[in-house]
Backbone atoms as SQL, in Angstrom:
CREATE TABLE atoms (id INTEGER PRIMARY KEY, chain TEXT, resi INTEGER, resn TEXT, atom TEXT, x REAL, y REAL, z REAL);
INSERT INTO atoms VALUES
  (1, 'A', 1, 'MET', 'N', 51.391, -32.464, -15.046),
  (2, 'A', 1, 'MET', 'CA', 50.517, -31.194, -14.756),
  (3, 'A', 1, 'MET', 'C', 49.239, -31.545, -14.250),
  (4, 'A', 2, 'ARG', 'N', 48.874, -31.322, -13.063),
  (5, 'A', 2, 'ARG', 'CA', 47.338, -32.158, -12.715),
  (6, 'A', 2, 'ARG', 'C', 46.650, -30.977, -13.035),
  (7, 'A', 3, 'SER', 'N', 45.150, -31.002, -13.256),
  (8, 'A', 3, 'SER', 'CA', 44.457, -30.119, -13.174),
  (9, 'A', 3, 'SER', 'C', 43.028, -30.534, -11.750),
  (10, 'A', 4, 'ARG', 'N', 42.797, -29.572, -11.188),
  (11, 'A', 4, 'ARG', 'CA', 41.759, -29.985, -10.529),
  (12, 'A', 4, 'ARG', 'C', 40.357, -28.719, -10.638),
  (13, 'A', 5, 'HIS', 'N', 38.897, -29.499, -10.711),
  (14, 'A', 5, 'HIS', 'CA', 37.884, -28.907, -11.361),
  (15, 'A', 5, 'HIS', 'C', 36.867, -28.307, -9.871),
  (16, 'A', 6, 'VAL', 'N', 37.079, -27.181, -9.665),
  (17, 'A', 6, 'VAL', 'CA', 36.149, -26.489, -8.429),
  (18, 'A', 6, 'VAL', 'C', 34.957, -25.899, -9.061),
  (19, 'A', 7, 'SER', 'N', 33.855, -26.498, -8.596),
  (20, 'A', 7, 'SER', 'CA', 32.416, -25.894, -8.866),
  (21, 'A', 7, 'SER', 'C', 31.633, -25.335, -7.880),
  (22, 'A', 8, 'GLN', 'N', 30.580, -24.588, -8.060),
  (23, 'A', 8, 'GLN', 'CA', 29.727, -24.092, -6.944),
  (24, 'A', 8, 'GLN', 'C', 28.533, -24.199, -7.646),
  (25, 'A', 9, 'VAL', 'N', 27.488, -24.567, -6.833),
  (26, 'A', 9, 'VAL', 'CA', 26.163, -24.238, -7.856),
  (27, 'A', 9, 'VAL', 'C', 25.676, -23.302, -6.803),
  (28, 'A', 10, 'ILE', 'N', 24.859, -21.911, -7.712),
  (29, 'A', 10, 'ILE', 'CA', 24.420, -20.978, -7.662),
  (30, 'A', 10, 'ILE', 'C', 22.707, -20.783, -7.827),
  (31, 'A', 11, 'ALA', 'N', 21.982, -20.249, -6.792),
  (32, 'A', 11, 'ALA', 'CA', 20.463, -20.376, -7.056),
  (33, 'A', 11, 'ALA', 'C', 20.009, -19.429, -7.956),
  (34, 'A', 12, 'VAL', 'N', 20.532, -18.835, -9.101),
  (35, 'A', 12, 'VAL', 'CA', 19.997, -17.601, -9.739),
  (36, 'A', 12, 'VAL', 'C', 20.166, -18.184, -11.008),
  (37, 'A', 13, 'THR', 'N', 19.937, -17.159, -12.055),
  (38, 'A', 13, 'THR', 'CA', 19.992, -17.563, -13.418),
  (39, 'A', 13, 'THR', 'C', 21.496, -18.287, -13.495),
  (40, 'A', 14, 'PRO', 'N', 22.080, -18.446, -14.746),
  (41, 'A', 14, 'PRO', 'CA', 23.268, -18.406, -15.637),
  (42, 'A', 14, 'PRO', 'C', 23.848, -17.041, -16.135),
  (43, 'A', 15, 'GLU', 'N', 22.695, -16.193, -16.692),
  (44, 'A', 15, 'GLU', 'CA', 23.066, -15.150, -17.083),
  (45, 'A', 15, 'GLU', 'C', 23.279, -13.957, -15.921),
  (46, 'A', 16, 'ALA', 'N', 22.613, -13.891, -14.973),
  (47, 'A', 16, 'ALA', 'CA', 22.762, -13.141, -13.652),
  (48, 'A', 16, 'ALA', 'C', 24.190, -13.579, -13.461),
  (49, 'A', 17, 'VAL', 'N', 24.397, -14.892, -13.177),
  (50, 'A', 17, 'VAL', 'CA', 25.889, -15.284, -12.462),
  (51, 'A', 17, 'VAL', 'C', 26.954, -14.716, -13.567),
  (52, 'A', 18, 'TYR', 'N', 26.627, -14.694, -15.110),
  (53, 'A', 18, 'TYR', 'CA', 27.941, -14.447, -15.911),
  (54, 'A', 18, 'TYR', 'C', 28.178, -12.833, -15.732),
  (55, 'A', 19, 'ALA', 'N', 26.817, -12.455, -15.675),
  (56, 'A', 19, 'ALA', 'CA', 26.893, -10.934, -15.787),
  (57, 'A', 19, 'ALA', 'C', 27.603, -9.674, -14.509),
  (58, 'A', 20, 'PHE', 'N', 27.559, -10.754, -13.518),
  (59, 'A', 20, 'PHE', 'CA', 28.051, -10.067, -11.996),
  (60, 'A', 20, 'PHE', 'C', 29.316, -10.731, -12.293),
  (61, 'A', 21, 'ALA', 'N', 29.997, -12.280, -12.607),
  (62, 'A', 21, 'ALA', 'CA', 31.283, -12.322, -12.349),
  (63, 'A', 21, 'ALA', 'C', 32.068, -11.907, -13.527),
  (64, 'A', 22, 'SER', 'N', 31.204, -11.549, -14.459),
  (65, 'A', 22, 'SER', 'CA', 32.297, -10.884, -15.616),
  (66, 'A', 22, 'SER', 'C', 32.560, -9.554, -15.514),
  (67, 'A', 23, 'ASP', 'N', 31.863, -8.900, -14.155),
  (68, 'A', 23, 'ASP', 'CA', 32.267, -7.026, -14.370),
  (69, 'A', 23, 'ASP', 'C', 33.650, -6.985, -13.158),
  (70, 'A', 24, 'PRO', 'N', 34.692, -6.391, -14.027),
  (71, 'A', 24, 'PRO', 'CA', 35.851, -6.392, -13.350),
  (72, 'A', 24, 'PRO', 'C', 35.372, -5.667, -12.200),
  (73, 'A', 25, 'GLY', 'N', 34.728, -4.607, -12.075),
  (74, 'A', 25, 'GLY', 'CA', 34.374, -4.222, -11.003),
  (75, 'A', 25, 'GLY', 'C', 33.944, -4.720, -9.746),
  (76, 'A', 26, 'GLN', 'N', 33.169, -5.575, -9.828),
  (77, 'A', 26, 'GLN', 'CA', 33.004, -6.743, -8.652),
  (78, 'A', 26, 'GLN', 'C', 34.134, -7.653, -8.377),
  (79, 'A', 27, 'LEU', 'N', 34.891, -7.843, -8.941),
  (80, 'A', 27, 'LEU', 'CA', 35.965, -8.563, -8.183),
  (81, 'A', 27, 'LEU', 'C', 36.505, -8.693, -7.094),
  (82, 'A', 28, 'PRO', 'N', 36.597, -7.520, -6.608),
  (83, 'A', 28, 'PRO', 'CA', 37.124, -7.370, -5.251),
  (84, 'A', 28, 'PRO', 'C', 36.124, -7.829, -4.228),
  (85, 'A', 29, 'ARG', 'N', 34.947, -7.636, -4.602),
  (86, 'A', 29, 'ARG', 'CA', 33.755, -8.179, -3.871),
  (87, 'A', 29, 'ARG', 'C', 34.015, -9.867, -3.395),
  (88, 'A', 30, 'TRP', 'N', 34.314, -10.376, -4.631),
  (89, 'A', 30, 'TRP', 'CA', 34.328, -12.113, -4.465),
  (90, 'A', 30, 'TRP', 'C', 35.349, -12.724, -4.654),
  (91, 'A', 31, 'ALA', 'N', 36.296, -11.923, -5.518),
  (92, 'A', 31, 'ALA', 'CA', 37.387, -12.821, -5.965),
  (93, 'A', 31, 'ALA', 'C', 38.744, -12.620, -5.429),
  (94, 'A', 32, 'ALA', 'N', 38.702, -12.652, -3.670),
  (95, 'A', 32, 'ALA', 'CA', 39.889, -12.275, -2.753),
  (96, 'A', 32, 'ALA', 'C', 40.708, -12.901, -3.534),
  (97, 'A', 33, 'GLY', 'N', 40.836, -14.506, -3.925),
  (98, 'A', 33, 'GLY', 'CA', 42.331, -14.792, -4.345),
  (99, 'A', 33, 'GLY', 'C', 42.927, -14.024, -5.995),
  (100, 'A', 34, 'LEU', 'N', 42.127, -12.817, -6.468),
  (101, 'A', 34, 'LEU', 'CA', 42.795, -12.393, -7.522),
  (102, 'A', 34, 'LEU', 'C', 42.969, -11.071, -7.419),
  (103, 'A', 35, 'ALA', 'N', 41.877, -10.083, -6.635),
  (104, 'A', 35, 'ALA', 'CA', 42.069, -8.725, -6.511),
  (105, 'A', 35, 'ALA', 'C', 41.571, -8.479, -5.147),
  (106, 'A', 36, 'THR', 'N', 42.546, -7.800, -4.475),
  (107, 'A', 36, 'THR', 'CA', 42.102, -6.904, -3.103),
  (108, 'A', 36, 'THR', 'C', 42.119, -5.891, -3.180),
  (109, 'A', 37, 'ALA', 'N', 41.962, -4.902, -4.430),
  (110, 'A', 37, 'ALA', 'CA', 41.333, -3.559, -4.476),
  (111, 'A', 37, 'ALA', 'C', 40.708, -3.536, -5.601),
  (112, 'A', 38, 'PRO', 'N', 40.103, -2.106, -5.821),
  (113, 'A', 38, 'PRO', 'CA', 39.701, -1.672, -6.931),
  (114, 'A', 38, 'PRO', 'C', 40.579, -2.156, -8.357),
  (115, 'A', 39, 'VAL', 'N', 40.029, -2.265, -9.241),
  (116, 'A', 39, 'VAL', 'CA', 40.564, -3.034, -10.571),
  (117, 'A', 39, 'VAL', 'C', 40.837, -1.603, -11.313),
  (118, 'A', 40, 'ARG', 'N', 41.762, -1.522, -12.332),
  (119, 'A', 40, 'ARG', 'CA', 42.230, -0.457, -13.015),
  (120, 'A', 40, 'ARG', 'C', 42.236, -1.058, -14.215),
  (121, 'A', 41, 'ARG', 'N', 41.802, -0.460, -15.584),
  (122, 'A', 41, 'ARG', 'CA', 41.742, -0.957, -16.820),
  (123, 'A', 41, 'ARG', 'C', 43.352, -0.058, -17.992),
  (124, 'A', 42, 'SER', 'N', 43.475, -0.786, -18.603),
  (125, 'A', 42, 'SER', 'CA', 44.654, -0.245, -19.447),
  (126, 'A', 42, 'SER', 'C', 44.434, -1.049, -20.635),
  (127, 'A', 43, 'GLY', 'N', 43.641, -0.602, -21.540),
  (128, 'A', 43, 'GLY', 'CA', 43.213, -0.962, -23.022),
  (129, 'A', 43, 'GLY', 'C', 42.024, -2.164, -22.300),
  (130, 'A', 44, 'ASP', 'N', 42.699, -3.462, -23.234),
  (131, 'A', 44, 'ASP', 'CA', 42.014, -4.822, -22.803),
  (132, 'A', 44, 'ASP', 'C', 42.132, -5.510, -21.584),
  (133, 'A', 45, 'GLU', 'N', 43.466, -5.121, -21.018),
  (134, 'A', 45, 'GLU', 'CA', 44.061, -5.581, -19.948),
  (135, 'A', 45, 'GLU', 'C', 43.218, -4.830, -18.745),
  (136, 'A', 46, 'LEU', 'N', 43.093, -5.616, -17.319),
  (137, 'A', 46, 'LEU', 'CA', 42.955, -5.252, -16.074),
  (138, 'A', 46, 'LEU', 'C', 44.476, -5.237, -15.316),
  (139, 'A', 47, 'ILE', 'N', 44.334, -4.415, -14.593),
  (140, 'A', 47, 'ILE', 'CA', 45.558, -4.100, -13.722),
  (141, 'A', 47, 'ILE', 'C', 45.301, -4.242, -12.170),
  (142, 'A', 48, 'VAL', 'N', 45.261, -5.551, -11.390),
  (143, 'A', 48, 'VAL', 'CA', 44.724, -5.641, -10.341),
  (144, 'A', 48, 'VAL', 'C', 45.880, -5.828, -9.255),
  (145, 'A', 49, 'ASP', 'N', 45.779, -5.438, -8.021),
  (146, 'A', 49, 'ASP', 'CA', 46.467, -5.743, -7.066),
  (147, 'A', 49, 'ASP', 'C', 45.564, -6.875, -6.160),
  (148, 'A', 50, 'SER', 'N', 46.789, -7.876, -5.991),
  (149, 'A', 50, 'SER', 'CA', 46.431, -9.479, -5.853),
  (150, 'A', 50, 'SER', 'C', 47.174, -9.818, -4.662),
  (151, 'A', 51, 'PRO', 'N', 46.920, -10.659, -3.832),
  (152, 'A', 51, 'PRO', 'CA', 47.801, -11.390, -2.824),
  (153, 'A', 51, 'PRO', 'C', 48.954, -11.847, -3.539),
  (154, 'A', 52, 'MET', 'N', 49.231, -12.056, -4.994),
  (155, 'A', 52, 'MET', 'CA', 50.482, -12.591, -5.357),
  (156, 'A', 52, 'MET', 'C', 51.405, -11.349, -6.006),
  (157, 'A', 53, 'GLY', 'N', 51.094, -9.971, -5.788),
  (158, 'A', 53, 'GLY', 'CA', 51.369, -8.511, -5.960),
  (159, 'A', 53, 'GLY', 'C', 50.430, -8.285, -7.194),
  (160, 'A', 54, 'GLU', 'N', 51.037, -6.886, -7.604),
  (161, 'A', 54, 'GLU', 'CA', 50.369, -6.338, -9.040),
  (162, 'A', 54, 'GLU', 'C', 50.508, -7.314, -9.981),
  (163, 'A', 55, 'VAL', 'N', 49.241, -8.008, -10.895),
  (164, 'A', 55, 'VAL', 'CA', 49.125, -8.679, -11.616),
  (165, 'A', 55, 'VAL', 'C', 48.289, -8.169, -13.187),
  (166, 'A', 56, 'THR', 'N', 48.149, -8.566, -14.211),
  (167, 'A', 56, 'THR', 'CA', 47.490, -8.132, -15.183),
  (168, 'A', 56, 'THR', 'C', 46.703, -9.166, -15.544),
  (169, 'A', 57, 'VAL', 'N', 45.315, -8.846, -15.977),
  (170, 'A', 57, 'VAL', 'CA', 44.197, -10.091, -16.255),
  (171, 'A', 57, 'VAL', 'C', 43.423, -9.590, -17.585),
  (172, 'A', 58, 'ARG', 'N', 43.654, -10.560, -18.234),
  (173, 'A', 58, 'ARG', 'CA', 43.038, -10.100, -19.899),
  (174, 'A', 58, 'ARG', 'C', 41.769, -11.702, -20.029),
  (175, 'A', 59, 'PHE', 'N', 40.498, -11.096, -19.701),
  (176, 'A', 59, 'PHE', 'CA', 39.372, -12.160, -20.419),
  (177, 'A', 59, 'PHE', 'C', 39.092, -12.110, -21.416),
  (178, 'A', 60, 'VAL', 'N', 38.488, -13.390, -21.978),
  (179, 'A', 60, 'VAL', 'CA', 37.931, -13.592, -23.123),
  (180, 'A', 60, 'VAL', 'C', 36.878, -12.356, -23.363),
  (181, 'A', 61, 'PRO', 'N', 36.715, -12.165, -24.704),
  (182, 'A', 61, 'PRO', 'CA', 35.397, -11.342, -24.810),
  (183, 'A', 61, 'PRO', 'C', 34.080, -11.728, -24.848),
  (184, 'A', 62, 'ALA', 'N', 33.735, -10.439, -24.002),
  (185, 'A', 62, 'ALA', 'CA', 32.139, -11.289, -23.222),
  (186, 'A', 62, 'ALA', 'C', 31.423, -12.082, -24.761),
  (187, 'A', 63, 'ASN', 'N', 30.486, -13.061, -23.831),
  (188, 'A', 63, 'ASN', 'CA', 29.957, -14.103, -24.786),
  (189, 'A', 63, 'ASN', 'C', 28.626, -14.215, -24.068),
  (190, 'A', 64, 'ASP', 'N', 27.814, -15.565, -25.138),
  (191, 'A', 64, 'ASP', 'CA', 26.632, -15.706, -24.604),
  (192, 'A', 64, 'ASP', 'C', 27.051, -17.337, -24.321),
  (193, 'A', 65, 'LEU', 'N', 28.287, -17.569, -23.989),
  (194, 'A', 65, 'LEU', 'CA', 28.326, -19.351, -23.757),
  (195, 'A', 65, 'LEU', 'C', 28.701, -19.575, -22.147),
  (196, 'A', 66, 'GLY', 'N', 28.787, -18.334, -21.354),
  (197, 'A', 66, 'GLY', 'CA', 29.169, -18.597, -20.215),
  (198, 'A', 66, 'GLY', 'C', 30.425, -18.598, -20.173),
  (199, 'A', 67, 'VAL', 'N', 31.505, -18.499, -20.956),
  (200, 'A', 67, 'VAL', 'CA', 33.265, -18.522, -20.612),
  (201, 'A', 67, 'VAL', 'C', 33.478, -17.330, -19.824),
  (202, 'A', 68, 'LEU', 'N', 34.389, -17.315, -18.935),
  (203, 'A', 68, 'LEU', 'CA', 34.847, -16.475, -18.165),
  (204, 'A', 68, 'LEU', 'C', 36.865, -16.680, -18.333),
  (205, 'A', 69, 'ASP', 'N', 37.234, -17.500, -19.101),
  (206, 'A', 69, 'ASP', 'CA', 37.992, -17.948, -19.191),
  (207, 'A', 69, 'ASP', 'C', 39.241, -16.368, -19.109),
  (208, 'A', 70, 'HIS', 'N', 40.307, -16.821, -18.429),
  (209, 'A', 70, 'HIS', 'CA', 40.892, -15.690, -18.461),
  (210, 'A', 70, 'HIS', 'C', 42.686, -15.676, -17.999),
  (211, 'A', 71, 'ASP', 'N', 43.435, -14.913, -18.441),
  (212, 'A', 71, 'ASP', 'CA', 44.877, -15.028, -18.609),
  (213, 'A', 71, 'ASP', 'C', 45.493, -14.167, -17.415),
  (214, 'A', 72, 'VAL', 'N', 46.031, -14.533, -16.403),
  (215, 'A', 72, 'VAL', 'CA', 46.756, -13.420, -15.546),
  (216, 'A', 72, 'VAL', 'C', 48.164, -13.545, -15.481),
  (217, 'A', 73, 'THR', 'N', 48.629, -12.445, -15.705),
  (218, 'A', 73, 'THR', 'CA', 50.637, -12.462, -15.871),
  (219, 'A', 73, 'THR', 'C', 50.804, -12.225, -14.574),
  (220, 'A', 74, 'LEU', 'N', 51.543, -12.938, -14.121),
  (221, 'A', 74, 'LEU', 'CA', 51.816, -12.772, -12.300),
  (222, 'A', 74, 'LEU', 'C', 53.065, -11.334, -12.970),
  (223, 'A', 75, 'PRO', 'N', 53.514, -11.321, -11.636),
  (224, 'A', 75, 'PRO', 'CA', 55.018, -9.931, -11.450),
  (225, 'A', 75, 'PRO', 'C', 55.828, -10.644, -12.055),
  (226, 'A', 76, 'ASP', 'N', 56.199, -11.984, -12.140),
  (227, 'A', 76, 'ASP', 'CA', 57.745, -12.734, -12.934),
  (228, 'A', 76, 'ASP', 'C', 57.220, -12.676, -14.380),
  (229, 'A', 77, 'GLY', 'N', 56.200, -12.230, -14.927),
  (230, 'A', 77, 'GLY', 'CA', 55.995, -12.482, -16.143),
  (231, 'A', 77, 'GLY', 'C', 55.446, -13.983, -16.955),
  (232, 'A', 78, 'THR', 'N', 55.060, -14.755, -15.390),
  (233, 'A', 78, 'THR', 'CA', 54.592, -15.954, -15.810),
  (234, 'A', 78, 'THR', 'C', 53.225, -15.592, -16.089),
  (235, 'A', 79, 'VAL', 'N', 52.397, -16.450, -17.197),
  (236, 'A', 79, 'VAL', 'CA', 51.090, -16.375, -17.546),
  (237, 'A', 79, 'VAL', 'C', 50.188, -17.510, -17.139),
  (238, 'A', 80, 'VAL', 'N', 49.309, -17.333, -16.440),
  (239, 'A', 80, 'VAL', 'CA', 48.632, -18.684, -16.252),
  (240, 'A', 80, 'VAL', 'C', 47.209, -18.122, -16.825),
  (241, 'A', 81, 'THR', 'N', 47.044, -19.409, -17.235),
  (242, 'A', 81, 'THR', 'CA', 45.152, -19.605, -18.347),
  (243, 'A', 81, 'THR', 'C', 44.412, -20.244, -17.008),
  (244, 'A', 82, 'ASN', 'N', 43.238, -19.162, -16.749),
  (245, 'A', 82, 'ASN', 'CA', 42.252, -20.001, -16.040),
  (246, 'A', 82, 'ASN', 'C', 41.348, -20.466, -16.486),
  (247, 'A', 83, 'PRO', 'N', 40.688, -21.420, -16.681),
  (248, 'A', 83, 'PRO', 'CA', 39.412, -21.861, -17.845),
  (249, 'A', 83, 'PRO', 'C', 38.167, -21.784, -16.221),
  (250, 'A', 84, 'VAL', 'N', 37.588, -21.003, -17.000),
  (251, 'A', 84, 'VAL', 'CA', 35.888, -20.997, -16.337),
  (252, 'A', 84, 'VAL', 'C', 34.623, -20.836, -17.090),
  (253, 'A', 85, 'ARG', 'N', 33.781, -21.638, -16.623),
  (254, 'A', 85, 'ARG', 'CA', 32.576, -21.768, -17.173),
  (255, 'A', 85, 'ARG', 'C', 31.169, -21.458, -16.109),
  (256, 'A', 86, 'VAL', 'N', 30.685, -20.999, -16.461),
  (257, 'A', 86, 'VAL', 'CA', 28.971, -20.650, -15.837),
  (258, 'A', 86, 'VAL', 'C', 28.203, -21.521, -16.998),
  (259, 'A', 87, 'LEU', 'N', 27.712, -22.353, -16.490),
  (260, 'A', 87, 'LEU', 'CA', 26.562, -23.498, -16.894),
  (261, 'A', 87, 'LEU', 'C', 25.145, -23.189, -16.516),
  (262, 'A', 88, 'ALA', 'N', 24.500, -23.806, -16.842),
  (263, 'A', 88, 'ALA', 'CA', 22.951, -23.854, -16.795),
  (264, 'A', 88, 'ALA', 'C', 23.091, -25.153, -15.671),
  (265, 'A', 89, 'HIS', 'N', 21.900, -25.085, -14.806),
  (266, 'A', 89, 'HIS', 'CA', 21.911, -26.299, -13.939),
  (267, 'A', 89, 'HIS', 'C', 20.443, -26.248, -13.073),
  (268, 'A', 90, 'PRO', 'N', 20.165, -27.548, -13.059),
  (269, 'A', 90, 'PRO', 'CA', 18.703, -27.497, -12.313),
  (270, 'A', 90, 'PRO', 'C', 18.451, -26.938, -11.412),
  (271, 'A', 91, 'ASP', 'N', 19.264, -26.035, -10.520),
  (272, 'A', 91, 'ASP', 'CA', 19.197, -25.199, -9.531),
  (273, 'A', 91, 'ASP', 'C', 19.501, -23.681, -9.787),
  (274, 'A', 92, 'GLY', 'N', 19.565, -23.198, -11.140),
  (275, 'A', 92, 'GLY', 'CA', 19.886, -22.122, -11.409),
  (276, 'A', 92, 'GLY', 'C', 21.076, -22.078, -12.272),
  (277, 'A', 93, 'ALA', 'N', 22.681, -22.132, -11.744),
  (278, 'A', 93, 'ALA', 'CA', 23.767, -21.967, -12.435),
  (279, 'A', 93, 'ALA', 'C', 24.796, -22.752, -11.758),
  (280, 'A', 94, 'GLU', 'N', 26.108, -23.361, -12.548),
  (281, 'A', 94, 'GLU', 'CA', 26.701, -23.546, -11.946),
  (282, 'A', 94, 'GLU', 'C', 28.506, -23.087, -12.377),
  (283, 'A', 95, 'VAL', 'N', 28.679, -22.777, -11.505),
  (284, 'A', 95, 'VAL', 'CA', 30.227, -22.204, -11.954),
  (285, 'A', 95, 'VAL', 'C', 31.484, -22.852, -12.013),
  (286, 'A', 96, 'VAL', 'N', 32.101, -23.323, -12.826),
  (287, 'A', 96, 'VAL', 'CA', 33.288, -24.503, -12.701),
  (288, 'A', 96, 'VAL', 'C', 34.616, -23.786, -13.419),
  (289, 'A', 97, 'PHE', 'N', 35.606, -24.038, -12.186),
  (290, 'A', 97, 'PHE', 'CA', 36.769, -23.494, -12.481),
  (291, 'A', 97, 'PHE', 'C', 37.681, -24.311, -12.262),
  (292, 'A', 98, 'THR', 'N', 38.781, -24.567, -13.386),
  (293, 'A', 98, 'THR', 'CA', 39.643, -25.157, -13.631),
  (294, 'A', 98, 'THR', 'C', 40.888, -24.668, -12.741),
  (295, 'A', 99, 'VAL', 'N', 41.645, -25.521, -12.057),
  (296, 'A', 99, 'VAL', 'CA', 42.900, -25.238, -11.377),
  (297, 'A', 99, 'VAL', 'C', 43.439, -25.607, -11.371),
  (298, 'A', 100, 'ARG', 'N', 44.968, -25.508, -12.238),
  (299, 'A', 100, 'ARG', 'CA', 46.045, -26.319, -12.981),
  (300, 'A', 100, 'ARG', 'C', 47.422, -25.944, -11.892),
  (301, 'A', 101, 'GLN', 'N', 47.955, -27.476, -11.952),
  (302, 'A', 101, 'GLN', 'CA', 49.343, -27.235, -11.030),
  (303, 'A', 101, 'GLN', 'C', 50.274, -27.048, -11.877),
  (304, 'A', 102, 'LEU', 'N', 50.761, -25.800, -12.209),
  (305, 'A', 102, 'LEU', 'CA', 51.927, -25.880, -13.134),
  (306, 'A', 102, 'LEU', 'C', 53.142, -25.218, -12.270),
  (307, 'A', 103, 'GLY', 'N', 53.960, -26.422, -11.909),
  (308, 'A', 103, 'GLY', 'CA', 55.279, -26.069, -10.957),
  (309, 'A', 103, 'GLY', 'C', 54.993, -25.581, -10.026),
  (310, 'A', 104, 'THR', 'N', 53.821, -26.148, -8.874),
  (311, 'A', 104, 'THR', 'CA', 53.602, -25.948, -7.707),
  (312, 'A', 104, 'THR', 'C', 53.715, -27.445, -7.096),
  (313, 'A', 105, 'THR', 'N', 53.737, -27.263, -5.785),
  (314, 'A', 105, 'THR', 'CA', 54.052, -28.612, -4.951),
  (315, 'A', 105, 'THR', 'C', 52.482, -28.673, -4.792),
  (316, 'A', 106, 'ASP', 'N', 52.356, -30.131, -4.098),
  (317, 'A', 106, 'ASP', 'CA', 50.841, -30.671, -3.970),
  (318, 'A', 106, 'ASP', 'C', 50.565, -29.555, -3.031),
  (319, 'A', 107, 'ALA', 'N', 51.056, -29.204, -2.281),
  (320, 'A', 107, 'ALA', 'CA', 50.377, -28.483, -1.512),
  (321, 'A', 107, 'ALA', 'C', 50.100, -27.021, -1.856),
  (322, 'A', 108, 'GLU', 'N', 50.792, -26.393, -2.525),
  (323, 'A', 108, 'GLU', 'CA', 50.557, -25.053, -3.043),
  (324, 'A', 108, 'GLU', 'C', 49.290, -25.638, -4.056),
  (325, 'A', 109, 'LEU', 'N', 49.049, -26.686, -4.718),
  (326, 'A', 109, 'LEU', 'CA', 47.893, -27.024, -5.203),
  (327, 'A', 109, 'LEU', 'C', 46.432, -27.064, -4.753),
  (328, 'A', 110, 'ASP', 'N', 46.760, -27.756, -3.597),
  (329, 'A', 110, 'ASP', 'CA', 45.671, -27.704, -2.680),
  (330, 'A', 110, 'ASP', 'C', 45.389, -26.334, -1.989),
  (331, 'A', 111, 'ARG', 'N', 46.136, -25.236, -1.912),
  (332, 'A', 111, 'ARG', 'CA', 46.142, -24.072, -1.564),
  (333, 'A', 111, 'ARG', 'C', 45.276, -23.179, -2.288),
  (334, 'A', 112, 'ASP', 'N', 45.561, -23.521, -3.486),
  (335, 'A', 112, 'ASP', 'CA', 45.059, -22.564, -4.929),
  (336, 'A', 112, 'ASP', 'C', 43.686, -23.122, -4.621),
  (337, 'A', 113, 'VAL', 'N', 43.136, -24.355, -4.491),
  (338, 'A', 113, 'VAL', 'CA', 42.045, -25.158, -4.818),
  (339, 'A', 113, 'VAL', 'C', 41.190, -24.218, -3.611),
  (340, 'A', 114, 'ALA', 'N', 41.672, -24.590, -2.385),
  (341, 'A', 114, 'ALA', 'CA', 41.094, -23.736, -1.411),
  (342, 'A', 114, 'ALA', 'C', 40.661, -22.295, -1.515),
  (343, 'A', 115, 'ALA', 'N', 41.569, -21.516, -2.320),
  (344, 'A', 115, 'ALA', 'CA', 40.907, -20.386, -1.998),
  (345, 'A', 115, 'ALA', 'C', 39.748, -20.002, -3.229),
  (346, 'A', 116, 'VAL', 'N', 40.138, -20.695, -4.729),
  (347, 'A', 116, 'VAL', 'CA', 38.879, -20.463, -5.525),
  (348, 'A', 116, 'VAL', 'C', 37.499, -21.111, -4.935),
  (349, 'A', 117, 'GLN', 'N', 37.715, -22.232, -4.215),
  (350, 'A', 117, 'GLN', 'CA', 36.485, -23.006, -3.402),
  (351, 'A', 117, 'GLN', 'C', 36.319, -21.343, -2.520),
  (352, 'A', 118, 'ARG', 'N', 36.777, -20.903, -1.762),
  (353, 'A', 118, 'ARG', 'CA', 36.039, -19.665, -0.702),
  (354, 'A', 118, 'ARG', 'C', 35.619, -18.333, -1.623),
  (355, 'A', 119, 'ASP', 'N', 36.097, -18.099, -2.876),
  (356, 'A', 119, 'ASP', 'CA', 36.151, -17.392, -3.844),
  (357, 'A', 119, 'ASP', 'C', 34.701, -17.444, -4.623),
  (358, 'A', 120, 'LEU', 'N', 34.699, -18.635, -4.839),
  (359, 'A', 120, 'LEU', 'CA', 33.166, -19.226, -5.482),
  (360, 'A', 120, 'LEU', 'C', 31.992, -19.344, -4.389),
  (361, 'A', 121, 'ALA', 'N', 32.035, -19.507, -3.128),
  (362, 'A', 121, 'ALA', 'CA', 31.673, -19.512, -2.097),
  (363, 'A', 121, 'ALA', 'C', 30.643, -18.241, -1.603),
  (364, 'A', 122, 'ARG', 'N', 31.902, -17.524, -2.028),
  (365, 'A', 122, 'ARG', 'CA', 31.320, -15.896, -1.921),
  (366, 'A', 122, 'ARG', 'C', 30.845, -15.200, -3.016),
  (367, 'A', 123, 'LEU', 'N', 30.821, -15.876, -4.447),
  (368, 'A', 123, 'LEU', 'CA', 30.071, -15.158, -5.274),
  (369, 'A', 123, 'LEU', 'C', 28.781, -15.623, -4.809),
  (370, 'A', 124, 'LYS', 'N', 28.657, -17.061, -4.757),
  (371, 'A', 124, 'LYS', 'CA', 27.354, -17.651, -4.248),
  (372, 'A', 124, 'LYS', 'C', 26.677, -16.967, -3.089),
  (373, 'A', 125, 'GLU', 'N', 27.014, -16.477, -1.872),
  (374, 'A', 125, 'GLU', 'CA', 26.766, -15.777, -1.013),
  (375, 'A', 125, 'GLU', 'C', 25.998, -14.405, -1.543),
  (376, 'A', 126, 'ILE', 'N', 26.987, -13.932, -2.376),
  (377, 'A', 126, 'ILE', 'CA', 26.169, -12.322, -2.644),
  (378, 'A', 126, 'ILE', 'C', 25.009, -12.365, -3.552),
  (379, 'A', 127, 'LEU', 'N', 25.440, -13.513, -4.764),
  (380, 'A', 127, 'LEU', 'CA', 24.455, -13.581, -5.481),
  (381, 'A', 127, 'LEU', 'C', 22.801, -14.005, -4.943),
  (382, 'A', 128, 'GLU', 'N', 22.870, -14.810, -4.125),
  (383, 'A', 128, 'GLU', 'CA', 22.134, -15.567, -3.303),
  (384, 'A', 128, 'GLU', 'C', 21.161, -14.707, -2.117),
  (385, 'A', 129, 'ALA', 'N', 21.833, -13.726, -2.026),
  (386, 'A', 129, 'ALA', 'CA', 21.447, -12.598, -0.932),
  (387, 'A', 129, 'ALA', 'C', 20.314, -11.874, -1.214);
């Protein structure tokens, strides 16, 4: 299994990035690779219409460390853990998302990385506007 780290520097504070990115209501605005419609809650889980079908998402508890790790349960029951960090950066904040190759082809990994890059670019665009 390979991992690829995708990062995006955003010219706002890490706290502002974390607050926006951790708000489930904002996911459809910037995370098209995960949420294509408003997010619904079911206890601690989020129910999300995604490009992969309906998935459930569970984020780690809110924290002061910038950790946005989340598990995505796919329609077939597979659980994918996505490590995400919001880090302080000299120009504001840096978001680092780890994409893991879990039983996918190299082409599928490249597609997933490109989707995360688009999502993080959109996050930057929204927050820097």
